[in-house]
C-alpha positions in Angstrom: -13.1 0.8 1.8 -9.5 1.5 2.7 -8.6 3.8 5.7 -7.4 7.3 5.1 -3.8 7.4 6.3 -2.3 10.8 7.2 0.8 12.2 8.8 -1.0 12.3 12.1 -2.3 8.7 12.3 0.1 6.4 10.4 2.6 5.7 13.2 -0.2 4.6 15.5 -1.5 2.3 12.8 1.9 0.8 11.9 2.7 0.2 15.6 -0.8 -1.3 16.2 0.2 -5.0 16.0 -1.6 -6.0 12.8 0.1 -6.1 9.4 -0.3 -2.8 7.6 -0.5 -2.0 3.9 -0.3 1.7 2.7 -1.0 2.8 -0.8 0.7 6.1 -1.6 -1.3 7.9 -4.3 -2.5 11.2 -5.6 -5.8 12.2 -7.3 -4.0 13.3 -10.5 -2.1 10.0 -10.9 -3.4 7.8 -13.7 -1.9 4.5 -12.5 -3.1 5.3 -9.0 -6.7 5.2 -10.3 -6.1 1.6 -11.4 -4.6 0.5 -8.1 -7.1 2.3 -5.9 -10.1 0.0 -6.5 -7.9 -3.0 -6.0 -6.7 -1.7 -2.6 -10.4 -1.0 -1.6 -11.3 -4.6 -2.5 -8.4 -6.0 -0.5 -9.3 -3.8 2.4 -12.8 -5.4 2.5 -11.4 -9.0 2.0 -8.8 -8.7 4.8 -10.9 -6.6 7.2 -10.1 -7.4 10.8 -6.8 -9.2 9.9 -4.8 -6.5 8.0 -5.0 -2.7 8.2 -5.1 -1.4 4.6 -5.2 2.3 3.8 -4.4 5.0 1.4 -2.1 8.0 1.9 -2.5 11.0 -0.4 1.0 12.2 -1.0 -0.1 15.8 -1.7 -1.9 16.0 1.7 0.5 13.9 3.8 3.9 14.6 2.4 5.7 13.8 5.7 4.9 10.1 5.6 5.9 9.9 1.9 9.2 11.7 2.6 10.0 9.4 5.5 9.8 6.4 3.3 11.4 8.1 0.3 8.4 7.8 -1.9 9.3 9.2 -5.3 7.1 7.3 -7.7 3.4 6.6 -7.2 1.6 4.5 -6.8 3.8 2.8 -4.3 2.4 0.3 -1.8 4.3 -0.4 1.4 3.8 -3.6 3.5 4.6 -3.6 7.2 4.8 -6.4 9.7 5.5 -6.0 13.4 5.9 -2.3 12.8 8.7 -2.8 10.2 8.7 -2.2 6.5 9.1 -5.7 4.9 8.0 -5.3 1.3 6.9 -2.8 -1.4 5.3 -2.6 -4.8 6.1 0.4 -7.0 3.7 1.0 -9.9 0.5 -0.8 -10.8 0.2 -4.6 -10.5 -2.6 -7.1 -10.7 -4.7 -7.8 -7.6 -3.1 -11.3 -7.3 0.3 -9.7 -6.8 -0.9 -7.5 -4.0 -2.9 -10.4 -2.4 0.3 -12.6 -2.4 2.3 -9.9 -0.6 -0.5 -9.5 1.9 -0.7 -13.3 2.5 3.1 -13.2 3.2 2.4 -10.8 6.1 -0.1 -13.2 7.8 
């Protein structure tokens, strides 16, 4: 299961040393419901190597605003504390996995 990422914990996670993947979503978003289970599967597969979490844009708007998130789902990929890639909209699991592998 993916971590819950909020305005209060995301900076600590991104600066933690491991690669980080954040799925920006909302409960009312149809495409988010397709991406969510993929993110949960990847969180289990990469546990211990990559921090993978979900950020509800309605509850943690500051994080979304900081990264200019206008469309959801948007998945951001961080390495060494820096944003290195993103995926806007839904995509197959293989596309997300390839972007995660590039972080390792």
